[in-house]
Residue frames as a rotation matrix with the C-alpha (Angstrom) as fourth column:
MET 1
-0.537 0.550 -0.640 -13.06
-0.311 -0.834 -0.456 -38.92
-0.784 -0.046 0.618 16.38
ARG 2
-0.099 0.582 0.807 -16.06
0.654 0.649 -0.388 -39.87
-0.750 0.490 -0.445 14.23
ALA 3
-0.926 -0.318 0.205 -16.15
0.349 -0.506 0.789 -38.54
-0.147 0.802 0.580 10.72
PRO 4
-0.492 0.804 -0.332 -19.14
-0.498 -0.574 -0.651 -36.22
-0.714 -0.155 0.683 9.84
ALA 5
-0.316 0.469 0.825 -21.90
0.570 0.789 -0.230 -37.96
-0.759 0.398 -0.516 8.07
SER 6
0.650 0.606 -0.459 -23.06
0.085 -0.658 -0.748 -34.83
-0.755 0.447 -0.479 6.17
PRO 7
0.338 -0.547 0.766 -21.55
0.941 0.214 -0.262 -34.54
-0.021 0.809 0.587 2.71
GLN 8
0.733 -0.002 0.680 -21.47
0.123 -0.983 -0.135 -30.74
0.669 0.183 -0.721 3.14
ALA 9
0.840 -0.468 0.275 -19.40
-0.440 -0.291 0.850 -31.05
-0.317 -0.835 -0.450 6.32
ARG 10
0.456 -0.702 0.547 -17.00
0.562 0.703 0.435 -33.58
-0.690 0.109 0.716 4.73
PHE 11
0.443 -0.237 0.864 -16.48
0.798 -0.336 -0.501 -31.25
0.409 0.912 0.041 1.77
LEU 12
0.852 -0.093 0.515 -15.90
-0.204 -0.965 0.162 -28.26
0.482 -0.243 -0.842 3.97
LEU 13
0.771 -0.567 0.290 -13.41
-0.180 0.243 0.953 -30.15
-0.611 -0.787 0.085 6.11
ARG 14
0.351 -0.599 0.719 -11.48
0.849 0.528 0.025 -31.44
-0.395 0.602 0.694 3.05
GLY 15
0.545 -0.045 0.837 -11.57
0.592 -0.686 -0.422 -28.05
0.594 0.726 -0.347 1.44
SER 16
0.924 -0.181 0.337 -10.35
-0.347 -0.767 0.540 -26.22
0.161 -0.616 -0.771 4.52
GLY 17
0.569 -0.763 0.307 -7.47
0.135 0.456 0.880 -28.63
-0.811 -0.459 0.363 5.12
LEU 18
0.220 -0.519 0.826 -6.38
0.957 0.281 -0.078 -28.55
-0.192 0.807 0.558 1.47
PHE 19
0.765 0.092 0.637 -6.63
0.321 -0.912 -0.254 -24.75
0.558 0.399 -0.728 1.33
ILE 20
0.859 -0.493 0.135 -4.29
-0.348 -0.371 0.861 -24.38
-0.374 -0.787 -0.490 4.34
VAL 21
0.266 -0.788 0.556 -1.75
0.463 0.610 0.643 -26.77
-0.845 0.087 0.527 2.69
LEU 22
0.286 -0.103 0.953 -2.01
0.953 -0.076 -0.294 -25.23
0.103 0.992 0.076 -0.72
LEU 23
0.975 0.063 0.212 -1.84
0.027 -0.985 0.171 -21.73
0.220 -0.161 -0.962 0.74
ALA 24
0.610 -0.791 0.043 1.52
-0.199 -0.100 0.975 -22.58
-0.767 -0.603 -0.218 2.22
VAL 25
0.023 -0.568 0.822 2.76
0.790 0.515 0.333 -24.11
-0.613 0.642 0.461 -0.98
TRP 26
0.603 0.260 0.754 1.65
0.709 -0.607 -0.358 -21.04
0.365 0.751 -0.550 -2.89
TRP 27
0.975 -0.213 0.057 3.38
-0.212 -0.835 0.508 -18.65
-0.061 -0.507 -0.860 -0.46
TRP 28
0.408 -0.888 0.214 6.69
-0.294 0.094 0.951 -20.53
-0.864 -0.451 -0.223 -0.13
LEU 29
-0.322 -0.601 0.732 7.14
0.410 0.608 0.679 -22.16
-0.853 0.519 0.051 -3.54
LEU 30
-0.057 0.396 0.917 4.82
0.993 0.114 0.012 -20.80
-0.099 0.911 -0.400 -6.23
LEU 31
0.706 0.482 -0.519 4.43
0.460 -0.869 -0.181 -17.03
-0.538 -0.112 -0.835 -5.51
SER 32
-0.081 -0.805 -0.588 7.84
-0.168 -0.570 0.804 -15.96
-0.982 0.164 -0.089 -6.86
PRO 33
-0.875 -0.232 0.424 7.48
0.355 0.287 0.889 -17.69
-0.328 0.929 -0.169 -10.32
MET 34
0.118 0.958 0.261 3.81
0.983 -0.076 -0.165 -16.51
-0.138 0.276 -0.951 -10.49
LEU 35
0.563 0.043 -0.825 4.90
0.196 -0.977 0.082 -12.91
-0.803 -0.208 -0.559 -9.91
ALA 36
-0.510 -0.836 -0.202 7.71
-0.110 -0.170 0.979 -13.25
-0.853 0.522 -0.006 -12.45
GLY 37
-0.621 0.373 0.689 5.23
0.773 0.435 0.462 -14.61
-0.127 0.819 -0.559 -15.04
LEU 38
0.464 0.872 -0.155 2.84
0.836 -0.490 -0.249 -11.78
-0.293 -0.014 -0.956 -14.31
ARG 39
0.215 -0.499 -0.839 5.56
-0.073 -0.865 0.496 -9.23
-0.974 -0.045 -0.223 -14.79
LEU 40
-0.799 -0.528 0.287 6.53
0.191 0.230 0.954 -10.74
-0.570 0.817 -0.082 -18.14
SER 41
-0.285 0.795 0.536 2.92
0.958 0.257 0.128 -10.78
-0.036 0.550 -0.834 -19.35
THR 42
0.606 0.417 -0.677 2.36
0.480 -0.871 -0.107 -7.19
-0.634 -0.260 -0.728 -18.14
ARG 43
-0.260 -0.793 -0.551 5.48
-0.123 -0.539 0.833 -6.08
-0.958 0.284 0.043 -19.93
ALA 44
-0.808 -0.012 0.590 4.30
0.533 0.415 0.738 -7.74
-0.253 0.910 -0.329 -23.16
VAL 45
0.211 0.969 0.130 0.83
0.968 -0.188 -0.169 -6.19
-0.139 0.162 -0.977 -22.95
LEU 46
0.531 -0.020 -0.847 2.22
0.206 -0.967 0.152 -2.72
-0.822 -0.255 -0.509 -22.32
TRP 47
-0.576 -0.810 -0.110 4.74
0.001 -0.136 0.991 -3.14
-0.817 0.570 0.079 -25.14
LEU 48
-0.723 0.383 0.576 1.87
0.690 0.357 0.629 -4.05
0.035 0.852 -0.522 -27.59
ALA 49
0.234 0.847 -0.476 -0.41
0.750 -0.469 -0.466 -1.29
-0.619 -0.248 -0.745 -26.39
PRO 50
0.619 0.063 0.783 -0.73
0.638 -0.622 -0.455 1.88
0.458 0.781 -0.425 -28.59
GLY 51
0.649 -0.484 0.587 2.32
-0.506 -0.851 -0.142 4.07
0.568 -0.204 -0.797 -28.07
GLY 52
0.954 -0.249 0.166 4.16
0.013 0.588 0.808 1.23
-0.299 -0.769 0.565 -26.36
GLY 53
0.597 -0.799 0.066 7.59
0.337 0.176 -0.925 -0.05
0.728 0.575 0.374 -27.34
SER 54
-0.433 -0.896 -0.097 10.38
0.535 -0.169 -0.828 1.96
0.726 -0.411 0.552 -25.63
ALA 55
-0.479 0.294 0.827 7.77
-0.521 -0.853 0.001 3.97
0.706 -0.431 0.562 -23.68
SER 56
0.691 0.714 0.111 6.59
-0.554 0.425 0.716 0.97
0.464 -0.556 0.690 -21.69
GLY 57
-0.315 -0.824 -0.471 8.14
-0.195 0.542 -0.818 -1.34
0.929 -0.166 -0.331 -19.15
VAL 58
0.860 0.483 0.162 7.90
-0.274 0.169 0.947 -3.02
0.430 -0.859 0.278 -15.79
THR 59
-0.221 -0.967 -0.126 10.78
-0.113 0.154 -0.982 -2.97
0.969 -0.203 -0.143 -13.26
VAL 60
0.633 0.320 -0.705 11.10
0.598 0.377 0.708 -4.14
0.492 -0.869 0.048 -9.71
GLN 61
0.425 -0.466 0.776 12.44
-0.472 -0.846 -0.250 -1.55
0.773 -0.260 -0.579 -7.27
PRO 62
-0.547 -0.782 -0.298 14.73
-0.246 0.491 -0.836 -2.49
0.800 -0.384 -0.461 -4.39
ASN 63
-0.714 0.349 0.607 11.92
-0.648 0.000 -0.762 -2.47
-0.265 -0.937 0.226 -1.87
GLY 64
-0.795 0.332 0.508 9.97
0.361 0.932 -0.043 -4.91
-0.488 0.149 -0.860 -3.97
ASP 65
0.150 0.849 -0.507 7.47
-0.090 -0.499 -0.862 -2.39
-0.985 0.175 0.002 -5.50
TRP 66
-0.096 -0.088 0.991 6.68
0.932 0.342 0.121 -2.53
-0.349 0.936 0.050 -9.17
LEU 67
-0.347 -0.041 -0.937 7.32
-0.195 -0.974 0.114 0.53
-0.918 0.222 0.330 -11.44
LEU 68
0.072 0.465 0.882 5.03
0.837 0.454 -0.307 0.48
-0.543 0.760 -0.357 -14.44
ARG 69
-0.725 -0.171 -0.667 5.66
-0.250 -0.837 0.486 2.73
-0.642 0.520 0.564 -17.41
ILE 70
-0.074 0.829 0.555 2.22
0.662 0.457 -0.594 2.77
-0.746 0.323 -0.582 -19.05
PRO 71
-0.901 -0.248 0.355 1.93
0.433 -0.505 0.747 4.28
-0.006 0.827 0.563 -22.55
LEU 72
-0.149 0.858 -0.492 -0.69
0.132 -0.476 -0.869 6.94
-0.980 -0.194 -0.042 -23.00
PRO 73
-0.077 0.236 0.969 -2.46
0.986 0.164 0.039 7.11
-0.150 0.958 -0.245 -26.33
GLY 74
-0.805 -0.408 0.431 -2.34
0.523 -0.831 0.189 10.38
0.282 0.377 0.882 -28.14
PHE 75
-0.070 0.874 0.482 -6.03
0.101 -0.474 0.875 11.30
0.992 0.110 -0.055 -27.56
LEU 76
0.711 0.270 -0.649 -5.48
0.631 0.161 0.759 10.76
0.309 -0.949 -0.056 -23.80
ALA 77
-0.223 -0.882 -0.415 -2.21
0.954 -0.286 0.095 12.54
-0.202 -0.374 0.905 -23.62
ARG 78
-0.739 -0.034 0.673 -3.75
0.369 -0.856 0.362 15.61
0.564 0.515 0.645 -25.29
GLN 79
0.308 0.927 -0.214 -6.47
0.718 -0.079 0.691 16.00
0.624 -0.367 -0.690 -22.68
ASP 80
0.264 -0.246 0.933 -6.35
-0.304 -0.939 -0.161 19.18
0.915 -0.241 -0.322 -20.60
ALA 81
0.922 0.088 0.376 -6.28
-0.386 0.235 0.892 17.23
-0.010 -0.968 0.251 -17.33
VAL 82
0.670 -0.732 0.126 -3.24
0.720 0.682 0.130 15.24
-0.181 0.003 0.983 -18.44
GLN 83
0.132 -0.664 0.736 -1.47
0.558 -0.564 -0.609 18.38
0.819 0.491 0.296 -19.81
ARG 84
0.538 0.067 0.840 -2.05
-0.523 -0.756 0.395 20.23
0.661 -0.651 -0.372 -16.58
ALA 85
0.977 -0.174 0.122 -0.74
0.018 0.642 0.766 17.25
-0.212 -0.747 0.631 -14.54
TYR 86
0.421 -0.860 0.289 2.46
0.902 0.429 -0.038 17.36
-0.091 0.277 0.957 -16.56
GLY 87
-0.158 -0.541 -0.826 3.03
0.640 -0.693 0.332 21.03
-0.752 -0.476 0.456 -16.03
ARG 88
-0.441 0.060 0.896 1.59
0.804 -0.417 0.424 22.74
0.399 0.907 0.135 -19.18
ALA 89
-0.725 0.104 -0.681 1.02
0.302 -0.840 -0.450 26.39
-0.619 -0.532 0.578 -18.45
PRO 90
0.343 0.937 0.057 -2.13
0.542 -0.148 -0.828 28.11
-0.767 0.315 -0.558 -19.82
GLY 91
0.855 0.005 -0.519 -1.51
-0.391 -0.651 -0.650 29.29
-0.341 0.759 -0.555 -23.39
ALA 92
-0.224 -0.973 0.048 1.72
-0.716 0.198 0.670 27.26
-0.661 0.116 -0.741 -23.68
PRO 93
-0.157 0.079 -0.984 2.26
-0.830 0.530 0.175 24.61
0.536 0.844 -0.018 -26.44
PRO 94
0.859 0.512 -0.010 1.14
-0.445 0.755 0.481 21.04
0.254 -0.409 0.877 -25.57
VAL 95
-0.011 -0.816 0.579 3.55
-0.900 0.260 0.349 18.94
-0.435 -0.517 -0.737 -23.55
ASN 96
-0.024 -0.087 -0.996 4.77
-0.660 0.749 -0.050 15.68
0.751 0.656 -0.075 -25.21
VAL 97
-0.015 0.124 0.992 3.44
-0.894 0.443 -0.068 12.98
-0.448 -0.888 0.104 -22.90
ARG 98
-0.310 -0.180 -0.933 4.39
-0.727 0.678 0.111 9.45
0.613 0.713 -0.341 -23.88
SER 99
-0.161 0.197 -0.967 3.84
0.343 0.930 0.132 7.36
0.925 -0.311 -0.217 -20.73
PHE 100
0.475 0.358 0.804 2.70
-0.662 -0.456 0.594 7.49
0.579 -0.815 0.021 -17.11
ARG 101
-0.549 -0.716 -0.432 4.92
-0.145 0.590 -0.794 6.09
0.823 -0.373 -0.428 -14.38
LEU 102
0.486 0.783 0.388 2.96
-0.665 0.044 0.745 4.23
0.566 -0.620 0.542 -11.74
THR 103
-0.717 -0.697 -0.015 4.38
-0.465 0.494 -0.735 2.62
0.520 -0.519 -0.678 -8.61
ILE 104
0.507 0.862 -0.014 2.37
-0.596 0.363 0.716 -0.23
0.622 -0.355 0.698 -7.02
GLY 105
-0.043 -0.460 0.887 3.20
-0.940 0.319 0.120 -2.17
-0.338 -0.829 -0.446 -3.93
GLU 106
-0.801 -0.376 -0.465 4.13
-0.513 0.832 0.212 -5.80
0.308 0.408 -0.859 -4.34
ARG 107
-0.748 0.585 0.312 1.09
-0.031 0.439 -0.898 -6.75
-0.662 -0.682 -0.310 -2.29
ILE 108
0.041 0.821 -0.569 -1.21
-0.758 -0.345 -0.554 -5.79
-0.651 0.454 0.608 -5.18
PRO 109
-0.059 -0.072 -0.996 0.02
-0.862 0.507 0.014 -8.28
0.503 0.859 -0.092 -7.78
THR 110
-0.947 -0.316 -0.054 0.42
-0.237 0.805 -0.544 -10.87
0.215 -0.502 -0.837 -4.96
PHE 111
-0.490 0.827 0.276 -3.21
-0.388 0.077 -0.919 -10.40
-0.781 -0.557 0.283 -3.95
PHE 112
0.231 0.601 -0.765 -4.38
-0.959 0.005 -0.285 -10.97
-0.167 0.799 0.577 -7.54
THR 113
-0.351 -0.382 -0.855 -2.75
-0.571 0.811 -0.128 -14.52
0.742 0.443 -0.503 -7.43
LEU 114
-0.698 0.086 0.711 -4.54
-0.672 0.264 -0.692 -15.51
-0.247 -0.961 -0.126 -4.18
GLY 115
0.305 0.944 -0.126 -7.35
-0.915 0.254 -0.315 -17.15
-0.266 0.212 0.941 -6.08
PHE 116
-0.085 -0.360 -0.929 -5.14
-0.693 0.691 -0.204 -20.09
0.716 0.626 -0.309 -7.27
PRO 117
-0.951 -0.299 -0.080 -4.81
-0.167 0.714 -0.680 -22.01
0.260 -0.634 -0.729 -4.00
LEU 118
-0.434 0.868 0.240 -8.54
-0.572 -0.059 -0.818 -21.44
-0.696 -0.492 0.522 -3.25
PHE 119
0.311 0.552 -0.773 -9.52
-0.950 0.212 -0.230 -22.84
0.037 0.806 0.591 -6.65
TRP 120
-0.388 -0.533 -0.752 -7.22
-0.513 0.803 -0.305 -25.85
0.766 0.267 -0.585 -6.35
ALA 121
-0.948 0.076 0.310 -8.60
-0.253 0.413 -0.875 -26.69
-0.194 -0.908 -0.372 -2.86
LEU 122
-0.067 0.997 -0.037 -12.14
-0.783 -0.076 -0.618 -26.53
-0.619 -0.012 0.785 -4.08
VAL 123
0.350 0.212 -0.912 -11.51
-0.866 0.445 -0.229 -28.84
0.358 0.870 0.339 -7.00
LEU 124
-0.600 -0.632 -0.490 -9.40
-0.334 0.755 -0.565 -31.34
0.727 -0.175 -0.664 -5.09
ALA 125
-0.862 0.321 0.393 -11.94
-0.348 0.190 -0.918 -31.47
-0.369 -0.928 -0.052 -2.26
ALA 126
0.013 0.925 -0.380 -14.83
-0.979 -0.066 -0.194 -32.13
-0.205 0.375 0.904 -4.70
PRO 127
0.625 0.266 0.734 -15.96
-0.202 0.963 -0.177 -35.64
-0.754 -0.037 0.656 -5.66
ARG 128
-0.413 -0.868 0.276 -13.48
0.034 0.288 0.957 -37.51
-0.910 0.404 -0.089 -7.88
SER 129
0.689 0.592 -0.418 -13.68
-0.334 -0.252 -0.908 -36.77
-0.643 0.766 0.025 -11.55
ARG 130
0.417 -0.574 0.705 -12.00
0.782 0.622 0.044 -38.29
-0.463 0.533 0.708 -14.64
GLN 131
0.444 -0.185 0.877 -11.48
0.653 -0.603 -0.458 -34.83
0.613 0.776 -0.147 -15.93
LEU 132
0.700 -0.168 -0.694 -9.59
0.617 -0.348 0.706 -33.63
-0.360 -0.923 -0.140 -12.89
TRP 133
-0.282 -0.955 -0.091 -6.46
0.707 -0.271 0.653 -32.53
-0.648 0.120 0.752 -14.72
ARG 134
-0.394 0.292 0.872 -8.44
0.772 -0.410 0.486 -30.85
0.499 0.864 -0.064 -17.46
VAL 135
0.676 0.735 0.042 -10.42
0.567 -0.556 0.608 -28.81
0.470 -0.387 -0.793 -14.87
LEU 136
0.455 -0.598 -0.660 -7.27
0.592 -0.351 0.726 -27.85
-0.666 -0.720 0.194 -13.01
ALA 137
-0.540 -0.734 0.413 -5.59
0.774 -0.239 0.586 -26.77
-0.331 0.636 0.697 -16.23
LEU 138
-0.146 0.608 0.780 -8.52
0.721 -0.475 0.505 -24.76
0.677 0.636 -0.369 -17.53
GLY 139
0.808 0.498 -0.314 -9.22
0.559 -0.481 0.675 -23.11
0.186 -0.721 -0.667 -14.23
THR 140
0.211 -0.820 -0.532 -5.60
0.663 -0.279 0.694 -22.19
-0.718 -0.499 0.485 -13.65
GLY 141
-0.624 -0.448 0.640 -5.32
0.781 -0.386 0.491 -20.67
0.027 0.806 0.591 -17.10
ALA 142
0.251 0.790 0.559 -8.55
0.625 -0.573 0.530 -18.66
0.739 0.216 -0.638 -16.59
LEU 143
0.806 -0.005 -0.592 -7.29
0.533 -0.431 0.729 -17.38
-0.258 -0.903 -0.344 -13.18
ALA 144
-0.274 -0.960 -0.060 -3.94
0.780 -0.258 0.570 -16.39
-0.562 0.109 0.820 -14.78
LEU 145
-0.467 0.230 0.854 -5.86
0.668 -0.540 0.511 -14.31
0.579 0.809 0.099 -17.41
LEU 146
0.635 0.772 -0.003 -8.01
0.552 -0.452 0.700 -12.84
0.539 -0.446 -0.714 -14.70
ALA 147
0.417 -0.548 -0.726 -5.02
0.695 -0.322 0.643 -11.77
-0.585 -0.772 0.247 -12.60
GLN 148
-0.641 -0.668 0.379 -3.63
0.752 -0.444 0.488 -9.99
-0.158 0.597 0.786 -15.67
LEU 149
-0.169 0.683 0.711 -6.83
0.542 -0.537 0.646 -8.17
0.823 0.495 -0.279 -16.37
SER 150
0.738 0.476 -0.478 -7.29
0.650 -0.311 0.693 -7.29
0.181 -0.822 -0.539 -12.74
LEU 151
0.015 -0.820 -0.572 -3.84
0.751 -0.369 0.548 -5.76
-0.660 -0.437 0.610 -12.55
LEU 152
-0.760 -0.213 0.615 -4.31
0.599 -0.598 0.533 -3.73
0.254 0.773 0.582 -15.75
PHE 153
0.297 0.879 0.374 -7.64
0.520 -0.477 0.708 -2.40
0.801 -0.015 -0.599 -14.42
TYR 154
0.627 -0.086 -0.774 -6.02
0.723 -0.305 0.620 -1.45
-0.289 -0.948 -0.130 -11.20
ALA 155
-0.518 -0.855 -0.012 -3.40
0.747 -0.459 0.481 0.44
-0.417 0.240 0.877 -13.18
ALA 156
-0.490 0.454 0.744 -6.09
0.544 -0.508 0.668 2.15
0.681 0.732 0.002 -15.24
PHE 157
0.615 0.763 -0.197 -7.97
0.628 -0.324 0.707 3.15
0.476 -0.559 -0.679 -12.12
SER 158
0.219 -0.625 -0.749 -4.80
0.785 -0.343 0.515 4.57
-0.579 -0.702 0.416 -10.58
ILE 159
-0.766 -0.456 0.452 -4.13
0.641 -0.592 0.489 6.64
0.045 0.664 0.746 -13.62
GLU 160
-0.030 0.867 0.497 -7.69
0.542 -0.404 0.737 7.93
0.840 0.292 -0.458 -13.58
THR 161
0.713 0.269 -0.647 -7.40
0.700 -0.243 0.671 8.80
0.024 -0.932 -0.362 -9.84
ASN 162
-0.107 -0.862 -0.495 -4.07
0.769 -0.387 0.508 10.58
-0.630 -0.326 0.705 -10.26
LEU 163
-0.906 -0.269 0.328 -4.93
0.424 -0.560 0.712 12.50
-0.008 0.784 0.621 -13.44
HIS 164
-0.395 0.843 -0.366 -8.66
0.059 -0.374 -0.926 13.10
-0.917 -0.387 0.098 -12.60
LEU 165
-1.000 0.022 -0.008 -9.77
-0.007 0.038 0.999 11.97
0.023 0.999 -0.038 -16.04
ALA 166
-0.319 0.948 -0.022 -13.43
0.936 0.318 0.150 11.44
0.149 0.027 -0.989 -15.01
THR 167
-0.892 -0.065 0.448 -15.24
0.117 -0.989 0.089 14.68
0.438 0.132 0.889 -15.60
SER 168
-0.004 0.943 0.333 -18.53
-0.582 -0.273 0.766 13.90
0.813 -0.191 0.550 -13.75
VAL 169
-0.302 0.002 0.953 -19.59
-0.931 0.216 -0.295 12.47
-0.206 -0.976 -0.063 -10.45
THR 170
0.756 0.618 0.214 -21.27
-0.547 0.777 -0.310 9.57
-0.358 0.117 0.926 -12.12
GLY 171
0.629 -0.581 -0.516 -18.14
-0.301 0.430 -0.851 8.66
0.716 0.691 0.095 -13.97
SER 172
-0.381 -0.799 0.466 -16.11
-0.733 -0.046 -0.679 8.73
0.564 -0.600 -0.568 -10.75
THR 173
0.031 0.482 0.875 -18.68
-0.894 0.405 -0.191 6.65
-0.447 -0.777 0.444 -8.97
ILE 174
0.914 0.308 -0.263 -18.66
-0.402 0.772 -0.493 4.04
0.051 0.556 0.829 -11.71
TRP 175
0.174 -0.950 -0.258 -14.86
-0.405 0.169 -0.899 3.83
0.898 0.261 -0.355 -11.66
SER 176
-0.428 -0.322 0.844 -14.89
-0.892 0.002 -0.452 3.41
0.144 -0.947 -0.288 -7.84
ALA 177
0.479 0.731 0.487 -17.58
-0.758 0.624 -0.191 0.74
-0.443 -0.277 0.852 -8.00
LEU 178
0.846 -0.219 -0.486 -15.70
-0.232 0.669 -0.706 -1.27
0.480 0.710 0.515 -10.63
GLU 179
-0.165 -0.985 0.054 -12.45
-0.472 0.031 -0.881 -1.03
0.866 -0.171 -0.470 -8.64
TYR 180
-0.186 0.214 0.959 -14.23
-0.956 0.186 -0.227 -2.15
-0.227 -0.959 0.170 -5.51
LEU 181
0.849 0.502 0.163 -15.44
-0.437 0.842 -0.318 -5.27
-0.297 0.198 0.934 -7.34
ASN 182
0.593 -0.685 -0.423 -12.00
-0.314 0.288 -0.905 -5.78
0.742 0.669 -0.045 -8.81
VAL 183
-0.422 -0.864 0.275 -10.28
-0.532 -0.009 -0.847 -5.79
0.734 -0.504 -0.456 -5.49
ASN 184
-0.665 0.182 0.724 -12.80
-0.713 0.135 -0.689 -6.98
-0.223 -0.974 0.040 -2.92
VAL 185
0.334 0.861 0.384 -15.15
-0.683 0.502 -0.530 -9.34
-0.649 -0.085 0.756 -4.82
VAL 186
0.701 -0.032 -0.713 -13.67
-0.648 0.388 -0.655 -10.86
0.298 0.921 0.251 -7.94
PRO 187
-0.363 -0.920 -0.148 -10.54
-0.757 0.384 -0.529 -12.42
0.543 -0.080 -0.836 -6.24
TYR 188
-0.722 0.161 0.673 -12.79
-0.503 0.546 -0.670 -14.38
-0.476 -0.822 -0.313 -3.83
LEU 189
0.269 0.955 0.121 -15.80
-0.516 0.249 -0.820 -15.13
-0.813 0.158 0.560 -6.03
ALA 190
0.302 -0.130 -0.944 -14.10
-0.945 0.088 -0.315 -16.08
0.125 0.988 -0.096 -9.27
PRO 191
-0.741 -0.658 -0.132 -12.36
-0.639 0.752 -0.162 -19.22
0.206 -0.035 -0.978 -7.94
VAL 192
-0.561 0.623 0.545 -15.58
-0.187 0.546 -0.817 -20.54
-0.806 -0.560 -0.190 -6.47
LEU 193
0.435 0.789 -0.433 -17.57
-0.580 -0.122 -0.805 -19.87
-0.689 0.602 0.405 -9.72
LEU 194
0.000 -0.541 -0.841 -14.89
-0.972 0.197 -0.127 -21.42
0.234 0.818 -0.526 -11.80
ALA 195
-0.890 -0.291 0.351 -14.75
-0.404 0.861 -0.310 -24.56
-0.212 -0.417 -0.884 -9.70
ALA 196
-0.248 0.899 0.362 -18.48
-0.096 0.349 -0.932 -24.96
-0.964 -0.266 0.000 -9.87
TRP 197
0.506 0.459 -0.730 -18.65
-0.726 -0.231 -0.648 -24.31
-0.466 0.858 0.216 -13.61
LEU 198
-0.121 -0.656 -0.745 -15.72
-0.917 0.362 -0.169 -26.61
0.381 0.662 -0.645 -14.68
HIS 199
-0.956 -0.280 0.086 -16.17
-0.290 0.870 -0.399 -29.50
0.037 -0.406 -0.913 -12.25
THR 200
-0.347 0.878 -0.331 -19.30
-0.404 0.179 0.897 -31.38
0.847 0.445 0.292 -13.19
GLU 201
-0.169 0.258 -0.951 -19.41
0.637 0.765 0.094 -33.58
0.753 -0.590 -0.293 -10.14
LEU 202
-0.853 -0.149 -0.500 -19.01
0.496 -0.531 -0.687 -30.58
-0.163 -0.834 0.527 -7.76
ARG 203
-0.815 0.579 -0.011 -21.78
-0.560 -0.782 0.274 -28.71
0.150 0.230 0.962 -9.53
ALA 204
-0.145 0.753 -0.642 -24.08
-0.062 0.641 0.765 -31.75
0.988 0.151 -0.046 -9.30
GLN 205
-0.402 -0.112 -0.909 -23.28
0.812 0.415 -0.411 -32.10
0.423 -0.903 -0.076 -5.64
ILE 206
-0.994 -0.007 -0.107 -24.09
0.052 -0.906 -0.421 -28.45
-0.094 -0.424 0.901 -5.00
PHE 207
-0.478 0.873 -0.101 -27.48
-0.733 -0.333 0.593 -28.67
0.484 0.358 0.799 -6.59
SER 208
-0.100 0.436 -0.894 -28.20
0.310 0.868 0.388 -32.00
0.945 -0.238 -0.222 -4.79
TRP 209
-0.811 -0.237 -0.534 -27.57
0.575 -0.163 -0.802 -30.15
0.103 -0.958 0.268 -1.45
SER 210
-0.872 0.472 -0.130 -30.31
-0.426 -0.863 -0.270 -27.63
-0.239 -0.180 0.954 -2.32
ALA 211
-0.507 0.730 -0.458 -32.79
-0.243 0.388 0.889 -30.24
0.827 0.562 -0.019 -3.54
GLU 212
-0.050 0.592 0.805 -35.77
-0.999 -0.032 -0.039 -30.91
0.003 -0.806 0.592 -1.17
PRO 213
-0.915 -0.259 0.308 -36.02
-0.309 0.942 -0.128 -34.47
-0.258 -0.212 -0.943 0.15
GLU 214
-0.555 0.744 -0.371 -38.84
-0.258 0.270 0.928 -36.63
0.791 0.611 0.042 -1.24
PRO 215
-0.024 0.612 0.791 -41.87
-0.992 -0.114 0.058 -37.07
0.126 -0.783 0.610 0.94
ALA 216
-0.846 -0.240 0.476 -42.31
-0.395 0.882 -0.258 -40.40
-0.358 -0.406 -0.841 2.73
PRO 217
-0.685 0.586 -0.434 -44.75
-0.219 0.403 0.889 -42.91
0.695 0.703 -0.148 1.19
VAL 218
-0.824 0.362 0.435 -47.51
-0.487 -0.063 -0.871 -42.45
-0.288 -0.930 0.229 3.81
VAL 219
-0.022 0.874 -0.485 -50.18
-0.973 0.093 0.212 -43.91
0.231 0.477 0.848 1.55
GLN 220
-0.144 -0.126 -0.981 -48.99
-0.192 0.977 -0.097 -47.44
0.971 0.175 -0.165 1.97
GLU 221
-0.954 -0.271 -0.129 -48.87
0.070 0.217 -0.974 -47.08
0.292 -0.938 -0.188 5.69
GLU 222
-0.523 0.834 0.177 -52.50
-0.789 -0.396 -0.469 -45.85
-0.321 -0.385 0.865 5.82
LYS 223
0.166 0.525 -0.835 -53.63
-0.759 0.608 0.231 -48.83
0.629 0.595 0.500 3.65
ALA 224
-0.513 -0.433 -0.741 -51.89
0.104 0.826 -0.555 -51.21
0.852 -0.361 -0.379 6.04
ARG 225
-0.962 0.190 0.197 -53.41
-0.242 -0.256 -0.936 -49.57
-0.127 -0.948 0.293 9.11
ARG 226
-0.206 0.967 -0.151 -56.93
-0.976 -0.213 -0.032 -49.86
-0.063 0.141 0.988 7.51
GLY 227
0.053 0.126 -0.991 -56.47
-0.465 0.881 0.087 -53.47
0.884 0.456 0.105 6.71
LYS 228
-0.783 -0.424 -0.455 -55.36
0.207 0.513 -0.833 -54.23
0.587 -0.746 -0.314 10.25
TYR 229
-0.804 0.531 0.268 -58.32
-0.556 -0.512 -0.655 -52.43
-0.210 -0.676 0.706 11.64
ARG 230
0.156 0.874 -0.459 -60.76
-0.928 0.289 0.235 -54.41
0.339 0.390 0.856 9.60
ALA 231
-0.287 -0.278 -0.917 -59.04
-0.097 0.960 -0.261 -57.65
0.953 0.013 -0.303 10.67
ARG 232
-0.993 -0.072 0.095 -59.81
-0.093 -0.030 -0.995 -56.75
0.074 -0.997 0.023 14.30
LYS 233
-0.221 0.975 0.028 -63.52
-0.961 -0.212 -0.176 -56.55
-0.166 -0.066 0.984 13.45
């Protein structure tokens, strides 16, 4: 089978093959330690949050779901919507609310790590670079931070949905739009943008694909034809 001459086609073939291989490696070998690291970092962030400490934590249930104990700051715990959600009767003294228990399926944190094999495949399929390992390290670190932020935002959106903290239609619409981007756009777009930003050769190749070809030097051909015509006279 003849190899495609187009650089775009060669890049897509290499990237597709590498993505399939790296996806299998991610699923069978890397997913468990990645989720363990994400749990540890989430536990640390919740512990450092205002009102954290003993009121925070992350545990794995027997079915694989994650149980997050998310500390609620005092100003948030005293809101009427939160007090009603925790059973405060009208006219009764405030309820002491320290944390919110949120159960999320294991597929949610797993989904936020899906960008790693995509980023690795794009970088490895790109033209060779002397800074390959630096690009891989920086991009992997950035995706790890993004996975943490995405999980925290998902938790914040779930709290808002359960406690109905948004008091206006506009606020609810903004929350929903941000969560849509968080789940349906960022995990796919971020690896591509990171690869193009960090990998100089890949970025140059992308811009060269979009460049228009130079026009052919027709002027010289016209001069040659005029000279040949005069010779016939």
